[in-house]
N, CA, C and O atoms as a GROMACS GRO file, in nm:
protein
  496
    1MET      N    1  -2.168  15.937 -10.682
    1MET     CA    2  -2.130  15.802 -10.723
    1MET      C    3  -2.020  15.811 -10.828
    1MET      O    4  -2.028  15.893 -10.920
    2GLY      N    5  -1.919  15.726 -10.815
    2GLY     CA    6  -1.805  15.729 -10.906
    2GLY      C    7  -1.837  15.668 -11.041
    2GLY      O    8  -1.944  15.611 -11.063
    3THR      N    9  -1.742  15.681 -11.129
    3THR     CA   10  -1.756  15.625 -11.262
    3THR      C   11  -1.725  15.476 -11.260
    3THR      O   12  -1.680  15.422 -11.159
    4VAL      N   13  -1.751  15.411 -11.370
    4VAL     CA   14  -1.718  15.269 -11.382
    4VAL      C   15  -1.567  15.250 -11.366
    4VAL      O   16  -1.522  15.151 -11.307
    5GLY      N   17  -1.489  15.344 -11.419
    5GLY     CA   18  -1.344  15.336 -11.404
    5GLY      C   19  -1.302  15.341 -11.258
    5GLY      O   20  -1.210  15.269 -11.218
    6ASP      N   21  -1.367  15.427 -11.178
    6ASP     CA   22  -1.338  15.433 -11.034
    6ASP      C   23  -1.370  15.299 -10.968
    6ASP      O   24  -1.291  15.247 -10.888
    7TRP      N   25  -1.482  15.245 -11.002
    7TRP     CA   26  -1.525  15.118 -10.945
    7TRP      C   27  -1.425  15.007 -10.978
    7TRP      O   28  -1.393  14.924 -10.893
    8LEU      N   29  -1.377  15.006 -11.101
    8LEU     CA   30  -1.280  14.905 -11.142
    8LEU      C   31  -1.146  14.924 -11.070
    8LEU      O   32  -1.080  14.826 -11.035
    9LEU      N   33  -1.106  15.048 -11.047
    9LEU     CA   34  -0.983  15.074 -10.972
    9LEU      C   35  -0.995  15.024 -10.828
    9LEU      O   36  -0.903  14.963 -10.774
   10VAL      N   37  -1.109  15.050 -10.766
   10VAL     CA   38  -1.132  15.001 -10.629
   10VAL      C   39  -1.128  14.849 -10.627
   10VAL      O   40  -1.066  14.790 -10.539
   11ALA      N   41  -1.193  14.786 -10.723
   11ALA     CA   42  -1.195  14.640 -10.730
   11ALA      C   43  -1.054  14.583 -10.751
   11ALA      O   44  -1.018  14.482 -10.690
   12ALA      N   45  -0.976  14.647 -10.836
   12ALA     CA   46  -0.839  14.600 -10.862
   12ALA      C   47  -0.754  14.611 -10.735
   12ALA      O   48  -0.680  14.519 -10.702
   13GLY      N   49  -0.765  14.723 -10.666
   13GLY     CA   50  -0.691  14.739 -10.541
   13GLY      C   51  -0.732  14.638 -10.436
   13GLY      O   52  -0.648  14.582 -10.366
   14ALA      N   53  -0.861  14.614 -10.426
   14ALA     CA   54  -0.913  14.516 -10.330
   14ALA      C   55  -0.869  14.374 -10.365
   14ALA      O   56  -0.844  14.292 -10.276
   15ALA      N   57  -0.858  14.346 -10.494
   15ALA     CA   58  -0.816  14.212 -10.537
   15ALA      C   59  -0.673  14.182 -10.493
   15ALA      O   60  -0.636  14.066 -10.476
   16VAL      N   61  -0.593  14.285 -10.475
   16VAL     CA   62  -0.456  14.269 -10.424
   16VAL      C   63  -0.456  14.274 -10.271
   16VAL      O   64  -0.387  14.196 -10.206
   17GLY      N   65  -0.532  14.367 -10.214
   17GLY     CA   66  -0.531  14.388 -10.070
   17GLY      C   67  -0.582  14.271  -9.988
   17GLY      O   68  -0.523  14.240  -9.885
   18ALA      N   69  -0.688  14.207 -10.031
   18ALA     CA   70  -0.746  14.098  -9.952
   18ALA      C   71  -0.651  13.978  -9.942
   18ALA      O   72  -0.628  13.930  -9.831
   19PRO      N   73  -0.596  13.929 -10.052
   19PRO     CA   74  -0.500  13.818 -10.036
   19PRO      C   75  -0.374  13.860  -9.961
   19PRO      O   76  -0.317  13.781  -9.885
   20LEU      N   77  -0.330  13.984  -9.981
   20LEU     CA   78  -0.213  14.034  -9.909
   20LEU      C   79  -0.240  14.036  -9.759
   20LEU      O   80  -0.152  14.003  -9.679
   21ARG      N   81  -0.361  14.074  -9.720
   21ARG     CA   82  -0.400  14.073  -9.578
   21ARG      C   83  -0.392  13.932  -9.524
   21ARG      O   84  -0.332  13.909  -9.419
   22TYR      N   85  -0.450  13.838  -9.594
   22TYR     CA   86  -0.451  13.699  -9.548
   22TYR      C   87  -0.309  13.644  -9.535
   22TYR      O   88  -0.274  13.586  -9.433
   23LEU      N   89  -0.229  13.662  -9.638
   23LEU     CA   90  -0.094  13.608  -9.638
   23LEU      C   91  -0.006  13.673  -9.531
   23LEU      O   92   0.072  13.605  -9.464
   24THR      N   93  -0.019  13.804  -9.515
   24THR     CA   94   0.060  13.874  -9.413
   24THR      C   95   0.019  13.829  -9.274
   24THR      O   96   0.104  13.802  -9.190
   25ASP      N   97  -0.110  13.821  -9.250
   25ASP     CA   98  -0.160  13.777  -9.119
   25ASP      C   99  -0.108  13.638  -9.086
   25ASP      O  100  -0.060  13.614  -8.974
   26ARG      N  101  -0.117  13.546  -9.179
   26ARG     CA  102  -0.071  13.409  -9.154
   26ARG      C  103   0.080  13.406  -9.130
   26ARG      O  104   0.128  13.335  -9.042
   27ALA      N  105   0.156  13.483  -9.207
   27ALA     CA  106   0.301  13.484  -9.191
   27ALA      C  107   0.342  13.540  -9.055
   27ALA      O  108   0.430  13.485  -8.990
   28VAL      N  109   0.278  13.646  -9.013
   28VAL     CA  110   0.311  13.706  -8.883
   28VAL      C  111   0.269  13.613  -8.770
   28VAL      O  112   0.348  13.591  -8.677
   29GLN      N  113   0.150  13.560  -8.775
   29GLN     CA  114   0.101  13.474  -8.668
   29GLN      C  115   0.183  13.344  -8.656
   29GLN      O  116   0.197  13.290  -8.547
   30ALA      N  117   0.235  13.296  -8.766
   30ALA     CA  118   0.313  13.171  -8.764
   30ALA      C  119   0.448  13.188  -8.696
   30ALA      O  120   0.512  13.089  -8.661
   31ARG      N  121   0.491  13.311  -8.677
   31ARG     CA  122   0.624  13.336  -8.622
   31ARG      C  123   0.628  13.352  -8.470
   31ARG      O  124   0.735  13.371  -8.413
   32HIS      N  125   0.514  13.344  -8.406
   32HIS     CA  126   0.512  13.355  -8.260
   32HIS      C  127   0.386  13.290  -8.203
   32HIS      O  128   0.290  13.263  -8.274
   33ALA      N  129   0.389  13.266  -8.073
   33ALA     CA  130   0.277  13.200  -8.006
   33ALA      C  131   0.200  13.298  -7.917
   33ALA      O  132   0.130  13.254  -7.826
   34SER      N  133   0.212  13.426  -7.942
   34SER     CA  134   0.145  13.527  -7.860
   34SER      C  135  -0.006  13.518  -7.878
   34SER      O  136  -0.055  13.494  -7.989
   35PRO      N  137  -0.080  13.536  -7.770
   35PRO     CA  138  -0.226  13.538  -7.783
   35PRO      C  139  -0.277  13.665  -7.850
   35PRO      O  140  -0.392  13.670  -7.895
   36LEU      N  141  -0.192  13.769  -7.857
   36LEU     CA  142  -0.234  13.890  -7.927
   36LEU      C  143  -0.228  13.867  -8.077
   36LEU      O  144  -0.133  13.806  -8.127
   37PRO      N  145  -0.327  13.915  -8.149
   37PRO     CA  146  -0.332  13.895  -8.295
   37PRO      C  147  -0.244  13.994  -8.369
   37PRO      O  148  -0.292  14.090  -8.430
   38TRP      N  149  -0.112  13.971  -8.363
   38TRP     CA  150  -0.017  14.062  -8.425
   38TRP      C  151  -0.030  14.071  -8.576
   38TRP      O  152   0.008  14.172  -8.635
   39GLY      N  153  -0.083  13.968  -8.640
   39GLY     CA  154  -0.104  13.974  -8.785
   39GLY      C  155  -0.203  14.082  -8.822
   39GLY      O  156  -0.182  14.156  -8.918
   40THR      N  157  -0.311  14.091  -8.747
   40THR     CA  158  -0.412  14.194  -8.773
   40THR      C  159  -0.355  14.332  -8.742
   40THR      O  160  -0.378  14.427  -8.817
   41VAL      N  161  -0.282  14.344  -8.632
   41VAL     CA  162  -0.218  14.472  -8.599
   41VAL      C  163  -0.126  14.514  -8.714
   41VAL      O  164  -0.124  14.631  -8.753
   42THR      N  165  -0.051  14.420  -8.767
   42THR     CA  166   0.044  14.449  -8.875
   42THR      C  167  -0.025  14.499  -9.001
   42THR      O  168   0.013  14.602  -9.056
   43VAL      N  169  -0.127  14.427  -9.048
   43VAL     CA  170  -0.193  14.469  -9.172
   43VAL      C  171  -0.263  14.603  -9.154
   43VAL      O  172  -0.265  14.686  -9.245
   44ASN      N  173  -0.322  14.625  -9.036
   44ASN     CA  174  -0.388  14.753  -9.013
   44ASN      C  175  -0.286  14.867  -9.007
   44ASN      O  176  -0.313  14.976  -9.058
   45ALA      N  177  -0.171  14.843  -8.946
   45ALA     CA  178  -0.066  14.946  -8.940
   45ALA      C  179  -0.014  14.979  -9.080
   45ALA      O  180   0.005  15.096  -9.113
   46VAL      N  181   0.009  14.877  -9.160
   46VAL     CA  182   0.058  14.900  -9.297
   46VAL      C  183  -0.045  14.978  -9.378
   46VAL      O  184  -0.010  15.071  -9.451
   47ALA      N  185  -0.171  14.942  -9.365
   47ALA     CA  186  -0.277  15.014  -9.437
   47ALA      C  187  -0.285  15.159  -9.391
   47ALA      O  188  -0.304  15.249  -9.473
   48CYS      N  189  -0.271  15.182  -9.261
   48CYS     CA  190  -0.274  15.320  -9.209
   48CYS      C  191  -0.154  15.400  -9.260
   48CYS      O  192  -0.169  15.516  -9.297
   49LEU      N  193  -0.037  15.339  -9.261
   49LEU     CA  194   0.081  15.407  -9.312
   49LEU      C  195   0.063  15.445  -9.459
   49LEU      O  196   0.092  15.558  -9.499
   50LEU      N  197   0.017  15.350  -9.539
   50LEU     CA  198  -0.005  15.377  -9.681
   50LEU      C  199  -0.112  15.485  -9.700
   50LEU      O  200  -0.097  15.572  -9.786
   51MET      N  201  -0.219  15.480  -9.621
   51MET     CA  202  -0.324  15.582  -9.633
   51MET      C  203  -0.267  15.719  -9.598
   51MET      O  204  -0.299  15.818  -9.663
   52GLY      N  205  -0.183  15.724  -9.496
   52GLY     CA  206  -0.119  15.850  -9.460
   52GLY      C  207  -0.030  15.902  -9.572
   52GLY      O  208  -0.030  16.022  -9.600
   53LEU      N  209   0.046  15.812  -9.635
   53LEU     CA  210   0.130  15.853  -9.749
   53LEU      C  211   0.045  15.912  -9.861
   53LEU      O  212   0.081  16.014  -9.919
   54LEU      N  213  -0.068  15.849  -9.889
   54LEU     CA  214  -0.156  15.898  -9.994
   54LEU      C  215  -0.213  16.035  -9.957
   54LEU      O  216  -0.219  16.124 -10.041
   55MET      N  217  -0.253  16.050  -9.832
   55MET     CA  218  -0.307  16.178  -9.786
   55MET      C  219  -0.200  16.287  -9.793
   55MET      O  220  -0.224  16.396  -9.844
   56GLY      N  221  -0.082  16.256  -9.741
   56GLY     CA  222   0.026  16.354  -9.736
   56GLY      C  223   0.074  16.396  -9.874
   56GLY      O  224   0.111  16.512  -9.895
   57ALA      N  225   0.073  16.303  -9.967
   57ALA     CA  226   0.120  16.333 -10.103
   57ALA      C  227   0.010  16.392 -10.190
   57ALA      O  228   0.036  16.432 -10.303
   58SER      N  229  -0.112  16.397 -10.138
   58SER     CA  230  -0.225  16.452 -10.214
   58SER      C  231  -0.235  16.389 -10.353
   58SER      O  232  -0.232  16.458 -10.454
   59VAL      N  233  -0.247  16.257 -10.355
   59VAL     CA  234  -0.252  16.184 -10.482
   59VAL      C  235  -0.381  16.215 -10.557
   59VAL      O  236  -0.480  16.256 -10.496
   60PRO      N  237  -0.380  16.196 -10.688
   60PRO     CA  238  -0.502  16.218 -10.766
   60PRO      C  239  -0.612  16.118 -10.727
   60PRO      O  240  -0.584  16.012 -10.671
   61PRO      N  241  -0.737  16.153 -10.758
   61PRO     CA  242  -0.849  16.067 -10.720
   61PRO      C  243  -0.837  15.922 -10.769
   61PRO      O  244  -0.876  15.830 -10.697
   62ALA      N  245  -0.784  15.900 -10.888
   62ALA     CA  246  -0.772  15.763 -10.939
   62ALA      C  247  -0.676  15.682 -10.853
   62ALA      O  248  -0.702  15.564 -10.825
   63ALA      N  249  -0.566  15.741 -10.812
   63ALA     CA  250  -0.470  15.671 -10.726
   63ALA      C  251  -0.532  15.642 -10.590
   63ALA      O  252  -0.508  15.536 -10.532
   64TYR      N  253  -0.611  15.737 -10.539
   64TYR     CA  254  -0.678  15.715 -10.412
   64TYR      C  255  -0.779  15.601 -10.423
   64TYR      O  256  -0.790  15.519 -10.331
   65SER      N  257  -0.852  15.596 -10.535
   65SER     CA  258  -0.949  15.487 -10.555
   65SER      C  259  -0.879  15.351 -10.554
   65SER      O  260  -0.924  15.257 -10.488
   66LEU      N  261  -0.769  15.341 -10.629
   66LEU     CA  262  -0.695  15.216 -10.640
   66LEU      C  263  -0.627  15.177 -10.509
   66LEU      O  264  -0.645  15.066 -10.459
   67LEU      N  265  -0.549  15.271 -10.454
   67LEU     CA  266  -0.465  15.238 -10.339
   67LEU      C  267  -0.533  15.264 -10.204
   67LEU      O  268  -0.518  15.185 -10.111
   68GLY      N  269  -0.606  15.374 -10.194
   68GLY     CA  270  -0.670  15.408 -10.067
   68GLY      C  271  -0.793  15.324 -10.041
   68GLY      O  272  -0.796  15.243  -9.947
   69THR      N  273  -0.894  15.342 -10.123
   69THR     CA  274  -1.019  15.270 -10.103
   69THR      C  275  -1.004  15.122 -10.133
   69THR      O  276  -1.050  15.038 -10.056
   70GLY      N  277  -0.939  15.087 -10.245
   70GLY     CA  278  -0.927  14.947 -10.284
   70GLY      C  279  -0.826  14.869 -10.201
   70GLY      O  280  -0.864  14.781 -10.125
   71LEU      N  281  -0.698  14.902 -10.216
   71LEU     CA  282  -0.592  14.826 -10.149
   71LEU      C  283  -0.601  14.839  -9.997
   71LEU      O  284  -0.606  14.738  -9.926
   72CYS      N  285  -0.601  14.963  -9.946
   72CYS     CA  286  -0.604  14.981  -9.800
   72CYS      C  287  -0.735  14.930  -9.739
   72CYS      O  288  -0.735  14.873  -9.630
   73GLY      N  289  -0.844  14.951  -9.811
   73GLY     CA  290  -0.973  14.904  -9.760
   73GLY      C  291  -0.977  14.752  -9.744
   73GLY      O  292  -1.035  14.702  -9.647
   74ALA      N  293  -0.917  14.681  -9.837
   74ALA     CA  294  -0.916  14.534  -9.828
   74ALA      C  295  -0.802  14.483  -9.741
   74ALA      O  296  -0.814  14.376  -9.682
   75LEU      N  297  -0.694  14.558  -9.732
   75LEU     CA  298  -0.580  14.517  -9.651
   75LEU      C  299  -0.612  14.530  -9.502
   75LEU      O  300  -0.581  14.440  -9.424
   76SER      N  301  -0.674  14.640  -9.464
   76SER     CA  302  -0.707  14.660  -9.323
   76SER      C  303  -0.834  14.582  -9.290
   76SER      O  304  -0.911  14.545  -9.378
   77THR      N  305  -0.854  14.558  -9.162
   77THR     CA  306  -0.967  14.474  -9.125
   77THR      C  307  -1.021  14.506  -8.988
   77THR      O  308  -0.971  14.458  -8.886
   78TYR      N  309  -1.123  14.589  -8.987
   78TYR     CA  310  -1.188  14.623  -8.861
   78TYR      C  311  -1.270  14.505  -8.808
   78TYR      O  312  -1.280  14.487  -8.686
   79SER      N  313  -1.326  14.427  -8.897
   79SER     CA  314  -1.406  14.313  -8.851
   79SER      C  315  -1.319  14.209  -8.781
   79SER      O  316  -1.359  14.156  -8.678
   80ALA      N  317  -1.202  14.178  -8.835
   80ALA     CA  318  -1.112  14.082  -8.769
   80ALA      C  319  -1.063  14.139  -8.636
   80ALA      O  320  -1.054  14.066  -8.537
   81PHE      N  321  -1.030  14.267  -8.633
   81PHE     CA  322  -0.988  14.332  -8.510
   81PHE      C  323  -1.097  14.317  -8.403
   81PHE      O  324  -1.068  14.281  -8.289
   82SER      N  325  -1.221  14.345  -8.439
   82SER     CA  326  -1.332  14.336  -8.345
   82SER      C  327  -1.354  14.192  -8.300
   82SER      O  328  -1.374  14.167  -8.181
   83TYR      N  329  -1.351  14.099  -8.393
   83TYR     CA  330  -1.370  13.958  -8.361
   83TYR      C  331  -1.262  13.909  -8.264
   83TYR      O  332  -1.291  13.845  -8.164
   84GLU      N  333  -1.137  13.940  -8.297
   84GLU     CA  334  -1.026  13.893  -8.213
   84GLU      C  335  -1.031  13.955  -8.073
   84GLU      O  336  -0.996  13.890  -7.975
   85THR      N  337  -1.074  14.080  -8.065
   85THR     CA  338  -1.086  14.145  -7.935
   85THR      C  339  -1.196  14.076  -7.853
   85THR      O  340  -1.177  14.048  -7.734
   86LEU      N  341  -1.309  14.051  -7.914
   86LEU     CA  342  -1.419  13.983  -7.845
   86LEU      C  343  -1.378  13.843  -7.802
   86LEU      O  344  -1.412  13.801  -7.691
   87ARG      N  345  -1.306  13.771  -7.886
   87ARG     CA  346  -1.261  13.635  -7.851
   87ARG      C  347  -1.169  13.638  -7.729
   87ARG      O  348  -1.177  13.549  -7.644
   88LEU      N  349  -1.083  13.738  -7.718
   88LEU     CA  350  -0.997  13.751  -7.600
   88LEU      C  351  -1.082  13.772  -7.475
   88LEU      O  352  -1.055  13.712  -7.371
   89VAL      N  353  -1.184  13.855  -7.484
   89VAL     CA  354  -1.273  13.878  -7.369
   89VAL      C  355  -1.344  13.749  -7.332
   89VAL      O  356  -1.350  13.713  -7.215
   90GLU      N  357  -1.398  13.679  -7.431
   90GLU     CA  358  -1.469  13.553  -7.405
   90GLU      C  359  -1.380  13.447  -7.342
   90GLU      O  360  -1.428  13.361  -7.269
   91ARG      N  361  -1.253  13.453  -7.369
   91ARG     CA  362  -1.158  13.357  -7.312
   91ARG      C  363  -1.103  13.404  -7.178
   91ARG      O  364  -1.007  13.347  -7.126
   92GLY      N  365  -1.164  13.508  -7.121
   92GLY     CA  366  -1.122  13.557  -6.990
   92GLY      C  367  -0.997  13.640  -6.992
   92GLY      O  368  -0.930  13.654  -6.889
   93ARG      N  369  -0.964  13.696  -7.104
   93ARG     CA  370  -0.840  13.774  -7.119
   93ARG      C  371  -0.873  13.920  -7.149
   93ARG      O  372  -0.829  13.977  -7.249
   94ALA      N  373  -0.953  13.978  -7.060
   94ALA     CA  374  -0.997  14.117  -7.081
   94ALA      C  375  -0.880  14.214  -7.084
   94ALA      O  376  -0.882  14.311  -7.160
   95GLY      N  377  -0.777  14.188  -7.004
   95GLY     CA  378  -0.660  14.275  -7.005
   95GLY      C  379  -0.590  14.273  -7.139
   95GLY      O  380  -0.549  14.378  -7.190
   96LEU      N  381  -0.576  14.154  -7.198
   96LEU     CA  382  -0.515  14.144  -7.332
   96LEU      C  383  -0.604  14.210  -7.437
   96LEU      O  384  -0.554  14.271  -7.531
   97ALA      N  385  -0.736  14.196  -7.420
   97ALA     CA  386  -0.828  14.259  -7.513
   97ALA      C  387  -0.812  14.411  -7.508
   97ALA      O  388  -0.808  14.476  -7.612
   98ALA      N  389  -0.802  14.466  -7.390
   98ALA     CA  390  -0.782  14.610  -7.375
   98ALA      C  391  -0.647  14.652  -7.434
   98ALA      O  392  -0.637  14.756  -7.500
   99ALA      N  393  -0.545  14.570  -7.411
   99ALA     CA  394  -0.413  14.599  -7.470
   99ALA      C  395  -0.421  14.597  -7.622
   99ALA      O  396  -0.362  14.681  -7.688
  100HIS      N  397  -0.494  14.501  -7.676
  100HIS     CA  398  -0.511  14.490  -7.821
  100HIS      C  399  -0.576  14.616  -7.877
  100HIS      O  400  -0.534  14.668  -7.981
  101VAL      N  401  -0.679  14.664  -7.809
  101VAL     CA  402  -0.748  14.785  -7.854
  101VAL      C  403  -0.651  14.904  -7.849
  101VAL      O  404  -0.641  14.982  -7.944
  102GLY      N  405  -0.580  14.918  -7.738
  102GLY     CA  406  -0.487  15.030  -7.723
  102GLY      C  407  -0.373  15.026  -7.822
  102GLY      O  408  -0.340  15.127  -7.884
  103VAL      N  409  -0.313  14.908  -7.836
  103VAL     CA  410  -0.201  14.894  -7.930
  103VAL      C  411  -0.249  14.920  -8.073
  103VAL      O  412  -0.183  14.991  -8.148
  104SER      N  413  -0.362  14.862  -8.109
  104SER     CA  414  -0.413  14.879  -8.246
  104SER      C  415  -0.443  15.024  -8.277
  104SER      O  416  -0.405  15.074  -8.383
  105ALA      N  417  -0.510  15.094  -8.185
  105ALA     CA  418  -0.543  15.234  -8.208
  105ALA      C  419  -0.416  15.319  -8.211
  105ALA      O  420  -0.400  15.404  -8.299
  106GLY      N  421  -0.328  15.297  -8.116
  106GLY     CA  422  -0.205  15.376  -8.110
  106GLY      C  423  -0.116  15.356  -8.231
  106GLY      O  424  -0.066  15.452  -8.290
  107VAL      N  425  -0.098  15.230  -8.269
  107VAL     CA  426  -0.013  15.199  -8.386
  107VAL      C  427  -0.079  15.253  -8.513
  107VAL      O  428  -0.010  15.309  -8.598
  108GLY      N  429  -0.209  15.236  -8.527
  108GLY     CA  430  -0.278  15.283  -8.646
  108GLY      C  431  -0.270  15.433  -8.664
  108GLY      O  432  -0.239  15.482  -8.772
  109ILE      N  433  -0.299  15.506  -8.556
  109ILE     CA  434  -0.295  15.652  -8.563
  109ILE      C  435  -0.152  15.700  -8.583
  109ILE      O  436  -0.127  15.793  -8.660
  110GLY      N  437  -0.058  15.637  -8.514
  110GLY     CA  438   0.083  15.674  -8.532
  110GLY      C  439   0.131  15.647  -8.672
  110GLY      O  440   0.203  15.730  -8.730
  111ALA      N  441   0.093  15.533  -8.729
  111ALA     CA  442   0.134  15.500  -8.866
  111ALA      C  443   0.072  15.596  -8.966
  111ALA      O  444   0.138  15.638  -9.062
  112LEU      N  445  -0.054  15.632  -8.946
  112LEU     CA  446  -0.119  15.728  -9.035
  112LEU      C  447  -0.048  15.862  -9.028
  112LEU      O  448  -0.019  15.922  -9.132
  113ALA      N  449  -0.020  15.910  -8.908
  113ALA     CA  450   0.049  16.039  -8.892
  113ALA      C  451   0.187  16.035  -8.957
  113ALA      O  452   0.227  16.130  -9.025
  114ALA      N  453   0.261  15.927  -8.936
  114ALA     CA  454   0.393  15.914  -8.997
  114ALA      C  455   0.382  15.913  -9.149
  114ALA      O  456   0.463  15.974  -9.218
  115GLY      N  457   0.280  15.845  -9.200
  115GLY     CA  458   0.260  15.842  -9.344
  115GLY      C  459   0.230  15.979  -9.402
  115GLY      O  460   0.279  16.013  -9.510
  116VAL      N  461   0.150  16.058  -9.331
  116VAL     CA  462   0.119  16.194  -9.378
  116VAL      C  463   0.247  16.276  -9.385
  116VAL      O  464   0.272  16.345  -9.484
  117VAL      N  465   0.328  16.269  -9.281
  117VAL     CA  466   0.454  16.345  -9.280
  117VAL      C  467   0.544  16.300  -9.394
  117VAL      O  468   0.600  16.383  -9.466
  118LEU      N  469   0.560  16.169  -9.411
  118LEU     CA  470   0.643  16.118  -9.520
  118LEU      C  471   0.586  16.154  -9.657
  118LEU      O  472   0.661  16.193  -9.747
  119GLY      N  473   0.456  16.142  -9.671
  119GLY     CA  474   0.392  16.177  -9.799
  119GLY      C  475   0.415  16.322  -9.836
  119GLY      O  476   0.442  16.355  -9.951
  120ARG      N  477   0.403  16.410  -9.736
  120ARG     CA  478   0.427  16.554  -9.762
  120ARG      C  479   0.573  16.578  -9.799
  120ARG      O  480   0.603  16.659  -9.886
  121ALA      N  481   0.664  16.506  -9.732
  121ALA     CA  482   0.806  16.522  -9.763
  121ALA      C  483   0.836  16.475  -9.905
  121ALA      O  484   0.911  16.540  -9.977
  122PHE      N  485   0.778  16.361  -9.944
  122PHE     CA  486   0.802  16.310 -10.079
  122PHE      C  487   0.740  16.399 -10.186
  122PHE      O  488   0.795  16.416 -10.294
  123ALA      N  489   0.623  16.456 -10.153
  123ALA     CA  490   0.552  16.541 -10.250
  123ALA      C  491   0.621  16.677 -10.265
  123ALA      O  492   0.602  16.747 -10.364
  124GLY      N  493   0.702  16.711 -10.164
  124GLY     CA  494   0.786  16.829 -10.169
  124GLY      C  495   0.715  16.956 -10.149
  124GLY      O  496   0.778  17.062 -10.151
   0.00000   0.00000   0.00000
């Protein structure tokens, strides 16, 4: 179990990540009429990229608590991804649901890998 300082860093990161997730999702969704939830894909991709950067740069534990667990944890959203996928299936759009799963996994893993490479390059 972490210290009180770790807990506060996670809370501070989450306090930024959750509103950022909401605002980013709304901004992305407002720009198109696609049935795919591109806002959720976007926030998850950004969180994966940032997590990869943190991993690649081997940041200290305090930075990981603030940015990895706090910010990325609140910015990304597995529950919204799952909900939106299920809603597509319920609306008879199983093909779009499958595409959403594939795109989300592919973009997330790709963004994480790119972040690791960039983080290692920046860390030198």
